Residue, then its C-alpha position, 0 to 999 in steps of 0.5 A: x053160348x057164344x062158342x056154340x054159335x061159332x061151332x055151328x056156324x063153322x059146321x054150316x060153312x063146311x057142309x055147303x063147301x062139301x056140297x058145292x064140291x060134291x055137285x061139281x064132282x058129279x057134273x065132272x064124272x058126267x061130263x068126262x064120261x061122255x066127253x071121252x067118247x067124243x074125243x074119240x070120234x072128234x066131237x061128231x055126236x052122230x058118229x058115236x055108235x049106240x053100243x058105246x054109249x048104252x053101257x056108259x049111260x047104264x053105269x053112270x049112276x053107279x059110277x058117280x056113287x063109287x067115285x064119290x066115295x072114292x073121293x071122300x076116302x082120299x080126303x078130297x072134300x076135307x083138305x084146305x086146298x088154298x094151302x094144297x101142296x104135293x100130298x094133295x095132288x098125289x091124292x087127286x091123281x090116285x083117286x081119279x085113277x082108281x075112279x078110272x079102273x072102277x069105270x073100266x071094270x063096271x062097263x064091262x057088265x053093261x056092254x052090248x053084245x060083247x062089244x066094249x067101248x074104245x080102248x082109248x076111252x079108259x085113258x081119256x075118261x082118267x085123264x079128263x077127270x084128273x083135269x076137271x078135279x084139278x081145276x076145281x081144287x087148284x083154281x081157288x088157290x091160283x086165284x087167291x094168289x094172284x089176287x093177293x099179289x095185286x093187293x101187295x103194297x108197293x113196298x114189297x121187297x125185291x130179293x136176290x137168292x144166292x144159291x140154286x140148290x134145295x135150301x134155295x128152292x125151299x125158301x124161294x117156294x115159301x116166298x112165291x106161295x106166301x100170302x103174307x110175306x112182302x117179298x118178291x124174288x127177282x133173280x138167282x145167282x149160283x156159280x154152276x154153269x149148268x144152272x144158268x138160264x134155268x128157273x126154280x119156281x119161275x124165277x130165272x138163274x142169271x149167272x154167277x157171283x160176278x152178276x151180283x152187283x149188276x143184278x142188284x142194280x138191274x132189279x133194284x134188289x132190296x134184300x139178298x138171301x144167302x141159301x148155301x148152307x153147305x158152303x165153306x166159310x171162306x166161299x162164303x166170305x168172298x161172296x159177302x165181300x161182294x154182297x156188302x157193296x151192293x147197300x142190300x140187307x143180307x140174310x142167311x141160313x143158320x147151317x147145313x143141319x138145317x137142310x138136313x133136318x128139313x128145317x129150312x124156311x123163311x122164319x129160319x133166316x137171320x141177318x148174316x153175322x160178322x163172323x161170316x166175313x172173318x174169311x177162315x173156316x171155324x176151328x173143328x175138333x172131334x167133340x165126341x172123342x174129347x168129351x169121352x173123358x167127361x162121361x161118367x165124371x162130376x164136372x163143375x163149371x165156374x161162371x157157368x151162366x156166362x157167354x163161355x160158361x154156358x156153352x161149356x155146360x150145353x157141350x158137356x151136358x150132351x155127353x153123359x156127365x155123372x153130375x154137372x155142377x154149375x157156379x155162378x154169382x149172377x142168379x138170372x144167368x144161372x137160372x136161364x142155363x138151368x132151365x134150358x138144360x133141364x128141358x134139353x136134358x131132363x135125366x141129367x144130375x144138375x146142381x146150380x149153385x149160387x156162389x162167389x168164387x171169392x168166398x173161401x168158405x163157400x168155394x171149399x164147401x162145394x168142392x168137399x161136398x161134390x168133389x168135382x173131378x174136372x173143373x172149368x174155370x170160367x168165373x172172372x171179370x173181363x171188361x177192361x174199362x170197368x177194371x181200370x176204375x175198379x182195379x181192386x175188384x179185378x184182383x179180388x175176383x180173377x186172381x184170388x177167386x182163381x187161387x181159391x178155386x184152384x186150392x180147393x180143386x187141388x185139395x179135394x182130388x180134382x183130376x183137371x182144372x182148365x182156366x180161361x185166360x185171355x190174350x190180354x194177358x200177354x204184355x198187359x196194359x190194363x189191370x184185367x190183362x195183368x190179373x189174368x197173367x197172375x192167374x196163369x202164374x198161379x195154376x202153373x205153380x200149382x201144377x208143380x205141387x199137386x196131382x191135379x193137371x192145371x192148365x190155361x186156355x188163352x184166346x182172343x175176342x169172342x164174337x157175340x159174348x156179353x160186352x163184345x163190340x159186335x152187340x154194341x155195334x148192333x145196338x148203335x146200328x139199330x139206334x140209327x148211329x153213330x157207331x163208336x170205335x175207339x181208334x181207326x188202327x185198332x186191331x184185334x183177333x177174333x174167335x166164335x163162342x163154339x170156337x172157344x169152347x172147342x179149344x177149352x174142351x180140347x185142352x182138357x183132353x190134351x192137358x198133361x199139366x202146366x201148359x198154356x194152350x193157344x188157338x191159331x186164330x188167323x189174321x188179326x181184324x181191324x175193328x174199323x173194318x168190322x164196324x163198316x162191314x156190320x153197317x153194309x150187311x145191315x143195308x146202310x151206307x157208311x157215313x151216309x145212313x150210319x155214321x162212325x165216330x172215334x172216341x180214342x183208346x180207353x184206359x188200359x186198351x192196346x191197339x193190338x193184342x198179343x197171344x204169346x209172350x216172347x219167352x214162351x215159345x210154341x209147340x204143335x199139338x194133334x190139332x194143328x190150329x191149337x198150340x202149346x206155350x212152354x211154362x215160364x219159370x217163376x220164383x215161386x217164394x217171392x211170387x208167394x210173398x207178392x200174393x200175400x201183399x197183393x191180397x192185403x192190398x186188395x182188401x184194404x182198397x189200397x191206391x197202389x194196386x197197380x204198382x204191386x201188380x206191376x212187381x209181379x208181372x214184370x211185363x205189365x206197363x199201365x202207363x203206355x204213351x199214346x204216341x208210342x201205341x200208334x207207332x209202326x213199330x207196334x204194328x210190325x211186332x204184331x205182324x212178327x207175332x202172327x207170323x210166328x204163329x202161322x209159321x207152326x202150321 
């Protein structure tokens, strides 16, 4: 009953609204019919000849009826004029033009003694009719918008938009026309001098990037929107370096594809991410050619629910594998990626299996049953402090999980096995890094004895991955601080998840067996700089709004990470950003004996697990002294490694 009442009330309102518009349109048609003649004679009614007025009088009723039907056909009585746009305006102009044509034809049948109305009449009638109808339809929107502007709170955000292109136009238009957004665009900045002094949606382009700081103060800007999705990362980084000194909150568009897809709007804006400040363009690879070898193949991803593993699954799923097998011990992550891929790729043959790579029987069954041709091994414990407290678990999962998975792959005809490694495997000071170095030794050894092509992929810290420093900083900033940094001098190499996945996929394409692939990640980044930049990008002042506290290096943590061991050397691939480390000779007999000893020690929860690991990984030094860590010698060593990598470009 209630629904019926709502429906009836709505219909009545709609009927009355239409009736008012029709009455207004009738008055408009009458007014324009006579005004068109009066304008011709400068509003001197006495000067208008009768043979002009007679056909107008006689055709007027017919003209009204026909014009009302034309307006109805073009939905001039059904549109929501409060939200009218280009389409509604187009319909209005076209319908009035058709009415003018009909009027011109009709008057020919009522003219007196073959004397037509003045030629200017037809144009004036159409023009005036457009004006009258436009006022009736768009005045409500205008008045409603002005009323809303007056009703907006005094806390409305002042906005600066950087970029004067199509993306900026769409964003500004939405902000200007929205009745709900508490934002007001005060100025636009663009480096193109041809746009300076011009206006977009009534907002002035004040100048280039050199005006950002000045205008942020002048207009008391609260928020800066970066609306240049097609700009190179290096240019964005330079602009953001200026913006972060304004203490304004920064927003940006995800990418140029949003503009291509016509998917640009305020809801798509997001906070500027710290990777935008890394100052280098992302590593690019030809994904289609790389994943050509995936098409029609059975592909297995261990740890497929994690940050890297799930992105691997997304990329692989889009390139028509015969079957995709996701293996993960954590059911929630596995479920999430399963639902995502099912929705996006309903035709995909997807198998999601809950399993631990530590379980020999389970791993063997999976490989015997599904017989994957390509394996991406991303299952591992990766958190350095946690593994320092549970070293035996790091060995069980990372070392022997890799050993068991690699053995199952080799014995079941797998073509390629790509293991995810880390820069912490180089001269490790923590058990996690040392365990990964042993994993690299395992796959290089396996490569010598099996037909499967075993390779490792080594990269630095991944921005945005589970447990990485950026999500932690964001949570701390959201909580009002403090932001915790272990040491003011700690530095790291960084890459994005897509970059990491691109490298892994590229390794699979380049793999001939036994290689350790290394990404040239550019210059290392100081963690303190990341923390300060993230605070500034969030619109806060460092030390005032959000404080930074130093907590000291955690167990097993180094001031810097390296990407290559001294004895490895480097050679280029087709992609100049990706290098290959030469395999290191391993005394296999001793290595296998040491692995047996390590396996027994990990299962027996031995307390001397680190000593055994150190016997296998001679570059593992778990007891590095803090003073040595802070020495200038280590900083120089880091610079030498970076120069060595860059010199191979």
